[in-house]
C-alpha positions in Angstrom: 135.2 159.6 99.9 137.2 156.6 100.9 135.3 153.4 101.4 136.3 151.2 104.3 136.4 147.4 103.9 136.9 145.2 106.8 137.0 141.5 107.5 136.6 139.8 110.9 135.8 136.5 112.5 132.1 135.8 112.5 131.8 136.0 116.3 130.2 138.5 118.7 133.7 139.9 119.5 134.7 140.0 115.8 131.5 141.8 114.8 132.2 144.4 117.5 135.5 145.3 115.7 133.8 146.2 112.4 133.1 149.8 111.2 129.5 150.9 111.8 129.3 154.6 110.8 127.9 154.0 107.3 125.5 151.6 105.6 127.2 148.3 104.7 126.9 145.4 102.4 128.2 142.3 104.2 129.1 138.8 103.2 129.3 135.8 105.5 131.9 133.2 104.5 132.2 129.5 105.4 135.5 127.7 106.3 136.2 127.1 102.6 135.9 130.9 101.9 132.6 130.6 100.0 130.1 133.5 100.3 127.2 131.8 102.0 125.1 134.9 102.7 125.0 138.5 101.6 123.0 141.3 103.3 122.8 145.0 104.1 122.7 146.9 107.3 121.9 150.6 107.9 124.3 152.9 109.6 124.2 152.3 113.4 122.6 148.9 112.9 125.6 147.0 111.6 126.5 145.1 114.8 122.9 144.2 115.7 122.1 142.9 112.2 125.2 140.8 112.0 124.7 139.4 115.5 121.1 138.3 114.5 122.9 135.8 112.1 125.0 134.2 114.9 123.9 130.8 116.3 121.0 131.5 118.6 120.1 134.7 116.9 116.8 135.4 115.2 118.1 134.8 111.7 121.1 132.4 112.1 123.4 131.6 109.2 124.9 128.1 109.8 128.5 127.5 108.9 129.7 131.2 109.0 133.3 131.7 110.1 134.2 135.1 108.7 132.3 138.3 107.8 133.4 141.0 105.4 131.8 144.5 105.2 132.0 147.1 102.5 130.8 150.5 103.5 128.6 152.5 101.1 127.6 156.2 101.1 123.9 155.4 101.2 121.5 152.6 101.9 120.3 152.8 98.3 123.8 152.1 97.0 124.1 149.2 99.5 120.8 147.7 98.3 122.0 147.9 94.6 125.4 146.4 95.5 123.7 143.6 97.5 121.4 142.7 94.6 124.4 142.5 92.2 126.4 140.3 94.5 123.5 137.9 95.1 122.8 137.6 91.4 126.5 136.9 90.7 127.5 134.6 93.5 124.1 133.0 94.5 125.0 132.5 98.2 123.3 129.4 99.5 121.4 131.0 102.4 120.0 133.9 100.3 116.6 133.6 98.8 117.3 133.6 95.1 115.6 136.1 92.8 115.9 139.0 95.3 
């Protein structure tokens, strides 16, 4: 099974360009290319979840300019990957200890 990775601008139009047919782990980066937030989204919910992080959304992440997704075969694998990324990179907008 090939995994698709994709990077796009952290805008509504950019988010619409991302793959959405599998669960994903996503990272939001700032202008200095620092990972400032890592999260997961279920298949079919990728666009909606990411748009919640845009300014004016219900869970905004300030300073995001780019988003990168990594598709996973299951939501369980996405959760495991998310946890490892948060532990390793400690993004400033994630609650630590997750």
